[in-house]
C-alpha positions as CSV (number, residue, x, y, z in Angstrom):
1,X,-77.8,137.1,-135.1
2,X,-76.3,139.7,-132.8
3,X,-74.0,137.1,-131.2
4,X,-72.8,136.0,-134.6
5,X,-72.2,139.5,-135.7
6,X,-70.1,140.1,-132.6
7,X,-68.0,137.0,-133.3
8,X,-67.4,138.2,-136.9
9,X,-66.3,141.6,-135.7
10,X,-63.9,140.1,-133.2
11,X,-62.5,137.8,-135.9
12,X,-61.9,140.8,-138.2
13,X,-60.1,142.5,-135.4
14,X,-57.9,139.4,-134.7
15,X,-56.8,139.1,-138.4
16,X,-54.8,142.4,-138.5
17,X,-53.1,141.4,-135.2
18,X,-52.1,138.0,-136.7
19,X,-50.8,139.7,-139.9
20,X,-48.7,142.1,-137.7
21,X,-47.3,139.2,-135.7
22,X,-46.5,137.2,-138.8
23,X,-44.8,140.2,-140.4
24,X,-42.7,140.7,-137.2
25,X,-41.8,137.1,-137.2
26,X,-40.7,137.2,-140.9
27,X,-38.7,140.4,-140.2
28,X,-37.0,138.8,-137.2
29,X,-36.1,135.7,-139.3
30,X,-34.7,137.9,-142.2
31,X,-32.9,140.2,-139.7
32,X,-31.4,137.2,-138.0
33,X,-30.2,135.7,-141.3
34,X,-28.6,139.1,-142.3
35,X,-26.8,139.3,-138.9
36,X,-25.6,135.7,-139.2
37,X,-24.4,136.1,-142.8
38,X,-22.6,139.4,-141.9
39,X,-21.5,138.4,-138.4
40,X,-17.8,138.8,-139.1
41,X,-18.4,142.4,-140.1
42,X,-21.0,143.4,-137.5
43,X,-19.5,141.5,-134.5
44,X,-15.9,140.7,-135.4
45,X,-14.3,138.0,-133.1
46,X,-11.4,139.2,-131.0
47,X,-7.9,139.3,-132.5
48,X,-5.7,136.3,-131.8
49,X,-4.8,132.8,-133.1
50,X,-6.1,129.3,-132.4
51,X,-4.5,125.9,-132.9
52,X,-6.7,122.8,-133.1
53,X,-5.8,119.2,-133.9
54,X,-7.3,115.8,-133.0
55,X,-5.1,115.7,-129.9
56,X,-5.7,119.2,-128.5
57,X,-6.3,122.9,-129.0
58,X,-5.1,126.2,-127.6
59,X,-5.0,130.0,-128.1
60,X,-2.2,132.5,-128.6
61,X,-2.0,136.3,-128.9
62,X,-0.9,137.5,-132.3
63,X,2.7,138.4,-131.1
64,X,3.0,135.0,-129.5
65,X,1.9,133.2,-132.7
66,X,4.3,135.2,-134.8
67,X,7.3,134.6,-132.4
68,X,6.4,130.8,-132.2
69,X,6.3,130.6,-136.0
70,X,9.7,132.3,-136.2
71,X,11.3,129.9,-133.6
72,X,9.9,127.0,-135.6
73,X,11.1,128.2,-138.9
74,X,14.6,128.8,-137.7
75,X,14.8,125.3,-136.2
76,X,13.5,123.8,-139.5
77,X,16.0,125.8,-141.5
78,X,18.8,124.1,-139.5
79,X,17.3,120.6,-140.3
80,X,16.5,120.0,-136.6
81,X,13.8,117.5,-135.5
82,X,10.4,118.4,-134.2
83,X,11.7,117.6,-130.7
84,X,14.1,120.6,-130.9
85,X,11.2,122.8,-131.8
86,X,9.2,121.5,-128.9
87,X,12.1,122.2,-126.5
88,X,12.6,125.7,-127.8
89,X,8.9,126.6,-127.7
90,X,8.6,125.3,-124.1
91,X,11.6,127.3,-123.1
92,X,10.2,130.5,-124.6
93,X,6.9,129.8,-122.9
94,X,8.5,129.7,-119.6
95,X,11.0,132.5,-120.0
96,X,8.9,135.1,-121.8
97,X,5.4,133.7,-122.6
98,X,6.8,133.7,-126.2
99,X,7.0,137.5,-126.1
100,X,10.0,139.5,-127.2
101,X,10.5,141.3,-123.8
102,X,12.5,144.4,-123.4
103,X,13.7,143.3,-119.9
104,X,13.5,140.7,-117.2
105,X,15.5,139.4,-114.3
106,X,18.7,141.4,-114.1
107,X,19.8,142.1,-117.7
108,X,17.7,139.4,-119.4
109,X,15.9,140.3,-122.6
110,X,14.1,138.7,-125.5
111,X,12.2,135.5,-126.1
112,X,14.6,133.3,-124.1
113,X,15.6,135.9,-121.6
114,X,19.2,135.7,-122.6
115,X,21.7,137.9,-120.8
116,X,24.3,140.1,-122.5
117,X,26.5,139.9,-119.5
118,X,26.6,136.1,-119.9
119,X,27.9,136.2,-123.4
120,X,24.6,135.7,-125.3
121,X,25.1,138.8,-127.4
122,X,24.3,142.5,-127.4
123,X,20.8,143.7,-126.3
124,X,20.1,144.6,-130.0
125,X,21.1,141.1,-131.2
126,X,19.2,139.2,-128.5
127,X,16.0,141.3,-129.3
128,X,16.2,139.8,-132.8
129,X,14.0,136.6,-132.6
130,X,16.0,134.9,-135.3
131,X,19.4,135.6,-133.6
132,X,18.0,134.6,-130.2
133,X,16.6,131.4,-131.5
134,X,19.8,130.5,-133.2
135,X,21.8,131.1,-130.0
136,X,19.4,128.9,-128.1
137,X,19.7,126.1,-130.7
138,X,23.5,126.5,-130.8
139,X,23.5,125.5,-127.2
140,X,20.8,122.8,-127.5
141,X,22.6,120.9,-130.3
142,X,25.7,120.7,-128.1
143,X,23.7,118.7,-125.5
144,X,24.4,115.1,-126.2
145,X,21.2,113.1,-126.7
146,X,18.9,116.1,-126.1
147,X,16.2,114.6,-128.3
148,X,15.9,111.6,-125.9
149,X,16.2,113.6,-122.7
150,X,13.3,114.8,-120.5
151,X,12.4,118.2,-122.0
152,X,13.1,120.2,-118.8
153,X,16.6,118.7,-118.5
154,X,17.5,119.5,-122.1
155,X,16.2,123.1,-121.7
156,X,18.1,123.5,-118.4
157,X,21.3,122.4,-120.0
158,X,21.1,125.4,-122.2
159,X,19.4,128.0,-120.0
160,X,21.0,127.2,-116.6
161,X,17.9,128.6,-114.9
162,X,17.4,129.0,-111.2
163,X,14.2,127.0,-111.7
164,X,15.3,123.9,-113.5
165,X,12.0,122.0,-113.4
166,X,9.9,124.9,-114.6
167,X,10.0,124.0,-118.3
168,X,8.2,120.6,-117.8
169,X,4.8,122.2,-117.3
170,X,4.8,123.6,-120.8
171,X,5.6,120.3,-122.6
172,X,2.0,119.5,-123.6
173,X,1.3,122.9,-125.1
174,X,4.7,123.1,-126.8
175,X,4.3,119.6,-128.3
176,X,0.9,120.6,-129.7
177,X,2.2,123.9,-131.1
178,X,5.3,122.3,-132.6
179,X,3.1,119.7,-134.4
180,X,1.2,122.5,-136.1
181,X,3.9,125.0,-136.9
182,X,6.2,122.3,-138.4
183,X,3.4,121.5,-140.8
184,X,2.9,117.9,-139.5
185,X,-0.7,119.0,-138.6
186,X,-2.0,120.9,-141.7
187,X,-4.6,123.6,-141.6
188,X,-4.5,123.7,-137.9
189,X,-3.6,127.3,-137.1
190,X,-5.9,130.2,-137.9
191,X,-5.7,133.8,-136.8
192,X,-8.0,136.8,-136.6
193,X,-6.5,140.2,-137.7
194,X,-8.9,143.1,-137.6
195,X,-7.2,145.5,-140.1
196,X,-4.4,144.1,-142.3
197,X,-4.4,147.2,-144.5
198,X,-3.4,149.5,-141.6
199,X,-1.1,146.8,-140.3
200,X,0.7,146.5,-143.6
201,X,1.2,150.3,-143.8
202,X,2.6,150.4,-140.2
203,X,4.8,147.3,-140.8
204,X,6.5,149.0,-143.7
205,X,8.7,151.1,-141.4
206,X,10.3,150.5,-138.0
207,X,10.1,152.8,-135.0
208,X,13.0,154.8,-136.4
209,X,11.3,155.2,-139.8
210,X,13.5,152.7,-141.6
211,X,12.1,150.1,-144.0
212,X,11.4,146.7,-142.5
213,X,12.0,143.4,-144.3
214,X,9.0,142.3,-146.3
215,X,7.4,138.8,-146.4
216,X,9.8,137.5,-149.0
217,X,12.9,138.7,-147.1
218,X,11.4,137.4,-143.8
219,X,10.6,134.0,-145.3
220,X,14.1,133.6,-146.7
221,X,15.8,134.7,-143.6
222,X,13.8,132.4,-141.3
223,X,13.4,129.3,-143.5
224,X,16.7,129.6,-145.3
225,X,17.2,127.1,-148.1
226,X,13.8,125.5,-147.4
227,X,12.1,128.2,-149.4
228,X,12.4,130.1,-152.7
229,X,10.3,133.2,-153.3
230,X,8.8,134.8,-156.4
231,X,6.2,137.4,-157.4
232,X,3.0,136.3,-159.1
233,X,1.1,138.6,-161.5
234,X,-2.2,139.8,-160.0
235,X,-5.3,137.9,-161.4
236,X,-8.5,139.5,-162.4
237,X,-9.6,142.7,-160.7
238,X,-7.6,142.0,-157.6
239,X,-4.4,144.1,-158.0
240,X,-2.9,143.1,-154.6
241,X,0.7,141.8,-154.5
242,X,0.9,138.0,-154.6
243,X,4.0,136.2,-153.4
244,X,4.8,132.6,-154.0
245,X,6.7,130.7,-151.3
246,X,8.0,127.5,-152.9
247,X,9.0,124.7,-150.4
248,X,12.2,122.8,-151.1
249,X,11.4,119.7,-153.2
250,X,11.8,116.4,-151.5
251,X,10.0,113.9,-149.4
252,X,8.9,116.5,-146.8
253,X,7.8,119.1,-149.4
254,X,4.1,119.1,-148.5
255,X,4.8,119.3,-144.7
256,X,7.3,122.1,-145.3
257,X,4.6,123.8,-147.4
258,X,2.2,123.7,-144.5
259,X,4.9,125.0,-142.2
260,X,5.3,127.9,-144.6
261,X,1.5,128.4,-145.0
262,X,0.9,128.5,-141.3
263,X,3.9,130.7,-140.7
264,X,2.4,133.2,-143.1
265,X,-0.9,133.2,-141.2
266,X,0.9,133.6,-137.9
267,X,2.8,136.6,-139.4
268,X,-0.3,138.1,-141.0
269,X,-0.6,141.0,-138.5
270,X,3.1,141.9,-138.8
271,X,3.3,141.7,-142.5
272,X,-0.1,142.8,-143.6
273,X,-1.1,139.5,-145.2
274,X,-4.7,139.2,-146.3
275,X,-4.8,135.7,-147.8
276,X,-2.8,132.5,-147.8
277,X,-3.6,129.6,-150.1
278,X,-2.1,126.1,-150.2
279,X,-3.0,122.5,-150.9
280,X,-6.5,123.4,-152.1
281,X,-7.2,125.3,-148.9
282,X,-7.3,129.1,-148.2
283,X,-7.2,131.3,-145.1
284,X,-8.7,134.8,-145.6
285,X,-8.4,137.7,-143.2
286,X,-11.9,138.9,-144.0
287,X,-13.5,135.6,-143.1
288,X,-12.1,135.2,-139.6
289,X,-14.6,132.5,-138.4
290,X,-14.0,130.2,-141.3
291,X,-10.4,129.3,-140.7
292,X,-8.9,127.2,-143.5
293,X,-11.6,126.4,-146.1
294,X,-11.7,124.9,-149.6
295,X,-13.7,127.7,-151.3
296,X,-11.4,129.9,-153.3
297,X,-8.4,127.7,-152.7
298,X,-8.9,125.2,-155.5
299,X,-6.1,126.7,-157.6
300,X,-3.5,126.4,-154.8
301,X,-1.6,123.1,-155.1
302,X,1.3,121.7,-153.1
303,X,4.0,123.1,-155.2
304,X,3.8,126.6,-153.7
305,X,2.2,128.7,-151.0
306,X,0.4,131.8,-152.4
307,X,0.5,134.8,-150.1
308,X,-1.6,137.9,-150.9
309,X,-0.8,141.2,-149.2
310,X,-3.4,143.6,-147.9
311,X,-7.1,143.4,-147.3
312,X,-9.3,142.2,-150.1
313,X,-10.9,145.0,-152.2
314,X,-14.4,146.0,-151.1
315,X,-17.2,145.0,-153.4
């Protein structure tokens, strides 16, 4: 009897311990689920952009992505082939790491390290990515058969660099990036921007306090006749400004639409863009780990790219 009573007492003591362990396990599971569901808010991924296709992937800083998208848009506005985009991007990778540099070798500046003393333009002009890209492409289209030449030879014909073979090492990355930014590879670029609301406010004025071009002006200037822009009335409780970027109609309309959509994502930090919707897909700044996804993008067809400015309203 005494032995049995002792066993019963030990059993009663073990039961509370089991309950505590079960309770702790349940709390851990619930807590883990909460952390997972709110991971983008609690542990936001680092800022930057990623490209991913079936043939390769890569990463860029936000300024690199924005500049690469501008280079691509300018080339597309001129009706140039993807090969021209690849050559321009590879050149910018070598010359500046696709950054709009204030200086360089001797008097070189900008994305392509062009020199005012060599007739490329003034420092202020060359520091404008659209101007600098057009000047590079002006030289490229004068190279007979550039699209069939080895990339490094075509770039060297324009740049006259002291390192004529240096451009070749960037061809793989430039080819991948061109396939994405021209829209041939859809939904392949996604960026993480931590605070588009602050970015939008800062982007409204330049360093001298003067107004900067907004998304519509930028799109028209960089894509030219390939795009028309219009405002869209806000829907529901979301009072943010919505801009429609309509790609030029034609055989390549859908590809141009994806070029516009991925351009908008690449420019999100500069222009304070919080959401881009196109072709049934949507990119949202407050869902940085999801990339392009279908949820919420059902209303976006291929006729226009819908760009929403600012961070989404908090629930």
